[in-house]
C-alpha positions in Angstrom: 134.0 -259.7 22.5 133.1 -258.5 19.0 130.5 -260.6 17.3 130.2 -261.0 13.5 127.2 -259.3 11.8 124.1 -261.4 11.8 121.9 -260.7 8.7 118.8 -261.7 10.7 119.2 -258.9 13.2 116.7 -256.0 13.0 119.4 -253.4 12.7 120.7 -255.0 9.5 117.2 -255.4 8.1 116.5 -251.7 8.6 119.7 -250.7 6.8 121.1 -249.0 9.9 124.9 -248.5 9.7 126.1 -251.0 12.3 129.6 -249.5 12.4 128.1 -246.3 13.9 125.5 -247.1 16.4 123.5 -244.3 18.0 124.7 -243.7 21.6 122.8 -242.2 24.6 124.8 -241.0 27.6 123.5 -240.1 31.0 125.9 -238.2 33.4 125.4 -236.2 36.6 128.4 -234.3 38.1 127.8 -233.2 41.7 131.0 -231.3 42.7 133.5 -230.6 40.0 132.9 -231.0 36.3 135.3 -233.9 35.6 132.5 -236.4 35.0 130.8 -234.2 32.5 134.1 -233.2 30.8 135.0 -236.9 30.4 131.7 -237.8 28.9 131.6 -234.8 26.6 135.1 -235.8 25.3 133.7 -239.2 24.6 130.6 -237.8 22.9 132.7 -235.6 20.7 134.9 -238.5 19.7 131.9 -240.6 18.8 130.2 -237.8 16.9 133.4 -237.2 14.9 133.2 -240.8 13.8 129.6 -240.6 12.4 127.9 -241.8 15.6 124.7 -240.0 16.5 125.1 -239.1 20.2 122.7 -237.7 22.8 124.3 -236.6 26.1 121.9 -235.9 29.0 123.5 -233.9 31.9 122.0 -233.7 35.3 124.6 -231.5 37.0 125.1 -227.8 36.9 125.8 -226.1 33.5 129.5 -226.0 32.7 130.0 -223.3 30.0 133.7 -224.1 29.4 133.1 -227.6 28.3 132.6 -228.1 24.6 129.3 -229.6 23.5 129.7 -229.3 19.8 128.8 -232.2 17.4 126.2 -234.0 19.5 122.8 -233.4 21.0 123.0 -232.0 24.6 120.1 -232.2 27.0 120.3 -230.3 30.3 118.1 -231.6 33.1 116.9 -229.5 36.0 120.3 -229.5 37.7 121.5 -230.8 41.1 124.7 -230.3 43.0 126.3 -230.9 46.4 128.1 -228.7 48.8 131.3 -230.2 50.2 131.0 -233.9 50.7 127.4 -234.0 51.7 126.5 -236.2 48.7 123.2 -237.4 50.3 121.8 -233.9 50.1 121.1 -232.9 46.5 120.5 -229.2 46.0 118.7 -227.5 43.2 120.2 -224.5 41.3 118.8 -222.1 44.0 120.6 -224.0 46.8 117.4 -225.6 48.3 117.1 -229.4 48.6 115.6 -231.0 45.5 112.0 -232.1 45.8 109.9 -234.9 44.4 108.5 -232.6 41.6 112.0 -231.8 40.4 113.1 -235.4 40.6 110.1 -236.5 38.5 110.9 -233.7 35.9 114.4 -235.1 35.6 113.1 -238.5 35.0 110.5 -237.4 32.5 113.0 -235.3 30.5 115.5 -238.2 30.5 112.9 -240.7 29.2 111.8 -238.2 26.6 115.4 -237.8 25.4 115.8 -241.6 25.3 112.6 -242.0 23.2 113.7 -239.2 20.8 117.3 -240.6 20.3 116.2 -244.2 19.7 119.7 -245.4 20.7 121.5 -248.6 20.0 123.7 -248.2 23.1 123.0 -246.6 26.5 125.9 -245.5 28.7 125.4 -244.5 32.3 128.3 -242.6 33.9 129.3 -243.8 37.4 126.1 -245.7 38.1 125.7 -248.3 39.5 129.1 -247.9 41.2 127.9 -244.6 42.6 125.1 -241.9 42.4 122.9 -244.1 44.7 120.9 -241.0 45.6 119.9 -240.8 41.9 119.1 -244.5 41.6 115.5 -243.9 40.7 116.2 -242.0 37.5 118.9 -244.4 36.4 116.7 -247.4 37.0 113.8 -245.9 35.1 116.2 -245.3 32.2 117.4 -248.9 32.3 113.9 -250.3 32.4 112.9 -248.1 29.5 115.9 -249.2 27.5 115.1 -252.8 28.1 111.5 -252.2 26.7 112.7 -250.8 23.4 111.6 -252.7 20.3 115.2 -253.0 19.0 118.1 -254.5 21.0 119.8 -251.9 23.2 123.2 -252.6 24.7 123.8 -251.0 28.1 127.3 -250.1 29.4 128.5 -248.4 32.6 131.3 -245.9 32.3 133.6 -245.3 35.2 136.9 -243.6 35.8 140.1 -245.3 36.6 139.6 -245.1 40.4 136.4 -245.2 42.3 135.7 -244.1 45.9 135.7 -247.4 47.8 132.2 -248.4 49.0 131.5 -247.6 52.6 129.8 -251.0 53.1 130.6 -254.3 51.4 126.9 -254.6 50.6 127.2 -251.6 48.3 129.5 -253.6 46.0 127.2 -256.6 46.0 124.2 -254.3 45.1 126.1 -252.8 42.2 126.9 -256.3 40.8 123.2 -257.2 41.1 122.2 -254.2 39.0 125.1 -254.8 36.5 124.0 -258.4 36.1 120.4 -257.6 35.6 120.7 -254.7 33.1 124.3 -254.2 31.8 126.3 -255.7 29.0 129.7 -254.5 30.3 131.7 -251.8 32.1 134.1 -249.3 30.5 136.9 -248.5 32.8 138.7 -245.4 31.6 142.1 -246.2 32.8 145.0 -248.6 32.5 144.9 -251.9 34.3 148.7 -251.9 34.6 148.7 -248.5 36.3 145.6 -248.9 38.4 143.4 -252.0 38.2 139.8 -251.4 39.4 140.5 -253.8 42.4 142.9 -251.1 43.8 139.8 -249.0 44.7 136.8 -251.3 44.4 136.2 -254.9 45.7 136.0 -256.4 42.2 134.9 -260.0 42.2 136.0 -262.5 39.6 132.6 -262.2 37.9 132.9 -258.4 37.7 136.4 -258.6 36.3 135.0 -260.6 33.4 132.8 -257.7 32.2 135.4 -255.0 32.5 137.0 -253.3 29.5 140.0 -251.1 30.2 139.9 -248.3 27.6 142.9 -246.3 28.5 142.5 -242.7 29.7 140.1 -240.4 28.1 141.8 -237.2 27.0 140.3 -234.3 25.1 142.4 -234.6 22.0 139.8 -233.3 19.6 141.7 -230.0 19.0 144.9 -231.9 18.2 148.3 -231.3 19.8 148.6 -228.7 22.5 150.5 -225.5 21.6 152.0 -224.3 24.9 151.6 -220.7 26.1 155.2 -220.1 27.4 155.4 -218.6 30.8 157.3 -218.9 34.0 154.1 -219.3 36.1 153.3 -221.5 38.9 149.8 -222.4 37.8 147.3 -223.3 40.5 144.0 -225.0 39.5 141.3 -226.9 41.4 138.5 -228.1 39.2 135.1 -226.6 39.0 133.9 -226.6 42.6 134.4 -224.8 45.9 136.2 -227.9 47.3 139.5 -226.3 46.1 139.2 -223.2 48.2 141.7 -224.4 50.9 144.2 -225.1 48.2 143.8 -221.6 46.7 144.3 -220.0 50.1 147.4 -222.1 50.9 148.8 -221.2 47.5 148.4 -217.5 48.2 150.3 -217.9 51.5 153.0 -220.0 49.8 153.6 -217.5 47.1 154.3 -214.8 49.7 156.8 -217.1 51.5 158.9 -218.1 48.5 161.8 -216.0 47.3 161.5 -217.2 43.7 161.0 -215.2 40.5 158.0 -217.3 39.4 154.7 -215.4 39.3 151.7 -217.4 40.6 148.5 -217.7 38.6 145.4 -219.2 40.3 142.6 -220.3 38.1 139.3 -220.5 40.1 136.5 -222.8 38.9 133.1 -221.3 37.9 131.5 -223.3 40.6 133.1 -221.1 43.2 130.8 -218.4 44.4 131.4 -214.8 43.4 132.0 -213.7 47.1 134.7 -216.4 47.6 136.3 -215.4 44.3 136.5 -211.7 45.3 137.9 -212.7 48.7 140.7 -214.6 47.0 141.5 -211.7 44.7 141.6 -209.3 47.6 143.9 -211.6 49.6 146.3 -212.2 46.8 149.6 -210.3 46.9 151.5 -208.7 44.0 153.0 -212.0 42.9 149.6 -213.7 42.5 147.0 -213.3 39.8 143.6 -214.7 40.5 141.2 -215.3 37.6 138.4 -217.5 36.5 139.2 -220.9 34.9 140.0 -220.5 31.1 139.3 -222.7 28.1 143.0 -222.5 27.2 144.0 -224.2 30.4 145.8 -227.1 28.7 148.0 -224.6 26.8 148.7 -222.6 29.9 149.6 -225.8 31.7 151.9 -227.0 29.0 153.9 -223.7 29.2 154.0 -223.3 33.0 157.0 -223.8 35.2 155.1 -225.9 37.7 151.5 -227.0 38.4 149.8 -227.0 41.8 146.4 -228.8 41.7 144.1 -231.4 43.1 144.3 -235.0 41.7 141.1 -235.4 39.8 140.9 -237.6 36.7 141.1 -234.9 34.1 143.7 -232.9 35.9 146.1 -235.8 36.2 145.7 -236.5 32.5 146.3 -232.9 31.6 149.5 -233.0 33.8 150.7 -236.2 32.1 150.1 -234.8 28.6 151.8 -231.5 29.4 154.8 -233.1 31.0 155.0 -230.2 33.5 156.4 -230.6 37.0 153.5 -230.9 39.5 152.5 -230.9 43.1 149.1 -232.4 43.8 146.9 -232.0 46.9 144.3 -234.8 46.6 140.8 -234.1 47.8 140.2 -236.2 50.9 137.3 -234.6 52.8 134.5 -236.9 54.1 136.7 -240.1 53.7 137.0 -239.5 50.0 139.9 -241.7 48.9 139.7 -241.6 45.0 142.1 -238.7 44.5 144.6 -240.0 47.1 144.8 -243.3 45.4 145.3 -241.8 42.0 147.9 -239.3 43.3 149.9 -242.2 44.8 149.7 -244.2 41.5 150.9 -241.2 39.5 153.6 -240.3 42.1 154.9 -243.8 41.7 155.3 -243.1 38.0 157.3 -240.0 38.8 154.6 -237.6 37.6 153.7 -235.7 40.7 154.7 -234.8 44.3 152.0 -235.1 46.9 150.9 -232.9 49.8 148.1 -234.5 51.8 145.0 -232.4 52.5 145.5 -233.0 56.2 149.0 -231.3 56.1 148.1 -228.6 53.7 149.5 -225.3 55.0 151.2 -222.5 53.1 154.5 -223.6 54.7 154.1 -227.3 53.6 153.0 -226.3 50.1 155.9 -223.9 49.8 158.4 -226.6 50.8 157.0 -229.1 48.3 157.0 -226.5 45.5 160.6 -225.6 46.1 161.7 -229.3 46.2 159.8 -230.0 42.9 161.3 -226.9 41.1 164.8 -227.9 42.2 164.4 -231.5 41.2 165.9 -232.4 37.8 163.0 -232.9 35.2 162.9 -236.5 34.1 161.2 -237.7 30.9 158.3 -239.9 32.1 156.2 -241.9 29.7 152.5 -241.2 30.4 150.0 -244.1 30.2 147.9 -244.5 27.1 145.3 -241.8 26.4 143.4 -243.8 23.7 140.3 -243.9 25.9 138.0 -242.3 23.3 139.0 -244.6 20.5 139.0 -247.8 22.6 135.6 -246.8 24.2 134.2 -246.4 20.7 135.3 -249.8 19.7 133.8 -251.3 22.8 130.5 -249.4 22.2 130.3 -250.7 18.6 131.1 -254.2 19.7 128.4 -254.0 22.4 125.8 -253.0 19.8 126.6 -255.9 17.6 126.6 -258.2 20.6 123.2 -257.0 21.7 121.9 -257.9 18.2 123.5 -261.3 18.3 122.0 -262.1 21.7 118.6 -260.9 20.7 118.8 -263.2 17.6 119.8 -266.1 19.8 116.8 -265.5 22.2 114.5 -265.3 19.1 115.9 -268.6 17.8 115.3 -270.2 21.1 111.7 -268.9 21.1 111.2 -270.3 17.6 112.6 -273.7 18.6 110.4 -273.9 21.7 107.3 -272.9 19.8 107.9 -275.4 17.0 108.0 -278.4 19.2 105.2 -280.5 20.8 105.3 -281.1 24.5 108.6 -280.3 26.0 109.5 -281.9 29.4 112.2 -280.3 31.6 113.4 -280.8 35.1 115.7 -278.8 37.4 118.4 -280.2 39.6 120.5 -278.2 42.0 123.6 -279.9 43.7 125.6 -279.6 46.9 123.0 -278.5 49.4 123.8 -279.1 53.1 122.3 -276.3 55.1 119.8 -273.4 55.1 121.8 -270.5 53.7 121.0 -267.1 52.0 121.9 -268.7 48.7 119.4 -271.5 49.2 116.8 -269.0 50.1 117.4 -267.2 46.8 117.2 -270.5 44.9 113.9 -271.4 46.6 112.6 -267.9 46.0 113.5 -268.2 42.3 111.7 -271.6 42.0 108.7 -270.3 43.8 108.3 -267.1 41.7 108.4 -269.1 38.5 106.3 -272.0 40.0 108.9 -274.5 39.0 109.6 -277.8 40.9 113.1 -278.4 42.1 115.2 -281.5 42.8 117.7 -280.7 45.5 120.7 -283.0 45.6 121.8 -283.1 49.3 125.1 -284.3 50.7 124.2 -286.8 53.4 127.2 -286.4 55.6 126.8 -282.6 55.9 123.0 -282.3 55.9 121.7 -280.4 58.8 118.3 -280.5 60.6 118.0 -276.8 59.8 117.9 -277.7 56.1 115.0 -280.1 56.8 113.2 -277.4 58.7 113.7 -274.9 55.8 112.4 -277.3 53.2 109.3 -278.3 55.2 107.5 -275.3 53.8 108.5 -275.9 50.2 106.0 -278.4 48.6 107.6 -278.4 45.2 111.1 -279.5 46.4 112.2 -283.1 46.3 115.5 -284.3 47.9 118.0 -286.5 46.1 121.0 -288.3 47.6 124.3 -286.5 46.5 126.8 -289.3 47.2 127.9 -289.4 50.8 130.4 -286.7 51.8 131.4 -285.3 48.4 135.0 -286.3 49.1 137.4 -286.9 46.2 139.0 -290.3 46.1 140.5 -290.2 42.7 144.3 -290.5 42.4 146.4 -287.5 41.3 146.0 -286.6 37.7 142.5 -288.1 37.4 139.2 -286.3 37.4 137.5 -285.9 40.8 135.4 -288.8 41.8 133.9 -289.9 45.1 132.1 -293.1 43.9 135.1 -294.9 42.5 138.7 -296.0 43.1 137.6 -297.9 46.3 136.3 -301.3 47.3 132.6 -301.8 46.4 131.6 -302.9 49.9 133.0 -299.6 51.3 131.1 -297.4 48.8 127.9 -299.5 49.2 128.0 -299.0 53.0 128.4 -295.3 52.6 125.6 -295.0 50.1 123.2 -297.0 52.3 124.2 -294.9 55.3 123.6 -291.7 53.4 120.2 -292.8 52.1 119.1 -293.8 55.6 120.2 -290.5 57.1 118.4 -288.3 54.5 115.2 -290.4 54.8 115.4 -289.8 58.5 115.8 -286.1 58.0 113.4 -285.5 55.2 111.0 -288.4 55.3 109.1 -289.2 52.1 110.5 -286.0 50.5 113.8 -287.8 50.1 113.7 -290.0 47.0 115.9 -293.1 46.6 117.7 -291.5 43.7 121.5 -291.2 43.6 123.3 -288.1 42.2 127.0 -289.0 42.1 129.3 -286.0 43.0 130.9 -284.6 39.9 128.5 -286.8 37.9 130.9 -289.7 38.0 130.4 -293.2 39.2 132.1 -296.6 39.0 130.1 -298.7 36.5 130.4 -301.7 38.8 128.7 -299.7 41.6 125.8 -298.8 39.2 125.0 -302.5 39.0 124.5 -302.9 42.8 122.6 -299.6 43.4 119.1 -301.4 43.5 120.5 -303.7 46.2 121.6 -300.5 48.1 117.9 -299.3 48.1 118.2 -296.9 45.1 115.6 -296.7 42.4 117.0 -293.9 40.3 120.2 -292.4 39.1 121.1 -289.0 37.6 124.4 -288.0 36.1 125.5 -285.8 33.1 124.4 -286.5 29.6 127.6 -288.3 28.8 127.5 -290.6 31.9 127.9 -294.4 31.9 125.1 -296.2 30.0 125.5 -299.8 30.9 123.6 -301.7 33.7 120.9 -299.1 34.0 118.0 -301.4 33.3 116.9 -301.7 36.9 117.1 -297.9 37.5 115.0 -295.0 36.5 117.4 -292.6 34.8 117.1 -288.8 34.2 120.3 -287.0 33.4 121.2 -283.3 33.1 122.2 -281.7 29.8 122.5 -278.0 30.5 124.8 -276.4 33.0 125.3 -272.6 32.8 128.4 -272.5 35.0 131.9 -272.2 33.3 133.7 -274.8 35.4 136.6 -274.9 33.0 137.4 -271.2 33.5 137.2 -270.8 37.3 133.4 -270.6 37.5 131.0 -267.8 36.7 128.5 -267.7 33.8 129.4 -269.2 30.5 129.1 -266.6 27.7 125.4 -265.9 27.3 125.4 -266.2 23.5 127.0 -269.6 23.8 124.5 -270.7 26.5 121.5 -269.7 24.4 122.9 -271.7 21.4 123.6 -274.7 23.6 120.1 -274.6 25.1 118.5 -274.5 21.6 120.7 -277.5 20.6 119.9 -279.7 23.6 116.2 -279.3 23.0 116.8 -281.9 20.2 118.9 -284.2 22.4 116.1 -286.1 24.0 113.6 -285.6 26.9 113.3 -284.8 29.6 115.8 -282.0 29.4 117.7 -281.6 32.7 118.9 -278.2 33.9 121.7 -278.3 36.5 122.6 -275.5 38.9 124.8 -275.1 42.0 123.3 -272.4 44.2 126.3 -272.1 46.6 128.6 -270.8 43.8 126.2 -268.6 41.9 127.2 -265.0 41.2 124.8 -262.2 40.3 125.2 -263.0 36.5 124.2 -266.6 36.9 121.2 -265.7 39.0 120.1 -263.1 36.4 120.5 -265.5 33.5 118.5 -268.2 35.3 115.7 -265.7 36.1 115.4 -264.6 32.5 115.6 -268.2 31.1 112.9 -269.5 33.5 110.7 -266.4 32.6 111.0 -267.2 28.9 110.4 -270.9 29.3 107.3 -270.5 31.4 105.7 -268.5 28.7 105.3 -271.6 26.5 102.2 -273.6 27.1 103.7 -276.7 25.5 106.5 -276.8 28.1 106.2 -278.6 31.4 108.6 -278.7 34.3 108.4 -282.1 35.9 109.0 -283.1 39.6 111.7 -285.6 40.4 109.1 -287.7 42.1 107.3 -288.0 38.7 110.5 -288.7 36.8 112.0 -291.4 38.9 109.1 -293.8 39.1 
């Protein structure tokens, strides 16, 4: 979401033009050149609009891709053969070594330092390129250390190859939450939402910006080169060799007047190229890929190709009848998914890679040529313009968040002693989420009050907490059951006879004291922070000595109880969970510092996503840096 300019931000003080932030892009293509072509198109669009752009490429040089208008840095290149993505090869075909990897990192970091960017864009990572994670992470860490705010965005195509393991998606979200400000999806959510190819959580969906498709429109409208050709293309890698061979065979079978032209990518070895040229009959011309490919395509009778991102956009823009053979080796699913989506729009026929033969290809080509050509509206190709808007908004947003952190730091430093405490609700068992919560508290040396649901509490939870000396246990109602009538806010401690609720609370307190011993404090935390005021009056008679609700909880009849409420909750309960907008949270925290002490922070470890964990980690890190701030134990508060 765009943020209004803040005159206190460093970028405004320095006189930098905030409408044209400097952009740093890191991309590594491993097979074809589609990833690089897409990022170069974005870089040219940014540069044409007064943005200073540095693009760092880690794949093999691609001479046909325009690099005018921006700074281009070539790293020691890597590539893959076939679908063996784990094996990265140097230019000479040998596996890349540690020295070359370090040289790539050094050159990337030097380019970052020289470009002094406002926005860093990583192409594909962290959704892919795991084998290059070290250099991406070094870049992200360096960007975070810059003296000025730097926004970080991930750039991905419309369809990703689905992760082989569910843990891969979780790992990607952890990295996104820790380092990134958003994700640019270069596609149309109505055509292909990211969830069609990637397990997108609700939290991830919140940080996605669909830009539309990126097309290379810098040269203006395409002027077709009229021909009657069947034009065969396969991107920049040798992965298209089976398609080329099938096309040569299909050309010999068809009794059609159309000549065939096969454009072979520059990533195909010279020997393979010569073999194709030798095999081709009189109806087939074999030549290297040409820079005027879009014009050739627009004037062709039919296109035969794979289903890569850029190819499908070229097909849609040209409006030419098409047959696509999606690349599917090694369980690759991205091109198949895209082909099916575009086939549903009426933009292409499909021949699967598994059934690719000259005969099958010839049949599909014949059917497509004979099919009446229908006018089909291609999805939006405003990807460059919309990406630029998102990049500009991210730069402003980074400034605003930096200013909000600075304002919080000022407010903390300006006050005398600040007392805080941390309450986490809904614990019942030892879980991975609880382990993460306890690890967070331990790393920051912060005491924690754990509100445990008595009816569901397990002996395993007691065993887990036995080794956590900074954790106190509070009584979280009884069973966390809602007894409110329809139309009312959820509430367990209300809408029932007082004797019934009193008996439950006494039973719950007794059970937790039996499980946790003196670690369990006689302090009640009502579920949903709501409690019948009449029940508050009899809590001391039930054995309770303390009560904790929200800041706006009932205020009467508390004289006999020690009270410490919570005032800060980072979870966006009103909008289906997840983290509240970070800028809003920082402003809220700064405001509640003035609302009275001790300041209670509330969390719910069982529903935290990666973004909530990341925010809490950073907040605790900042808070612990202030000597005038003290986190208090619940045992100290509820005396």
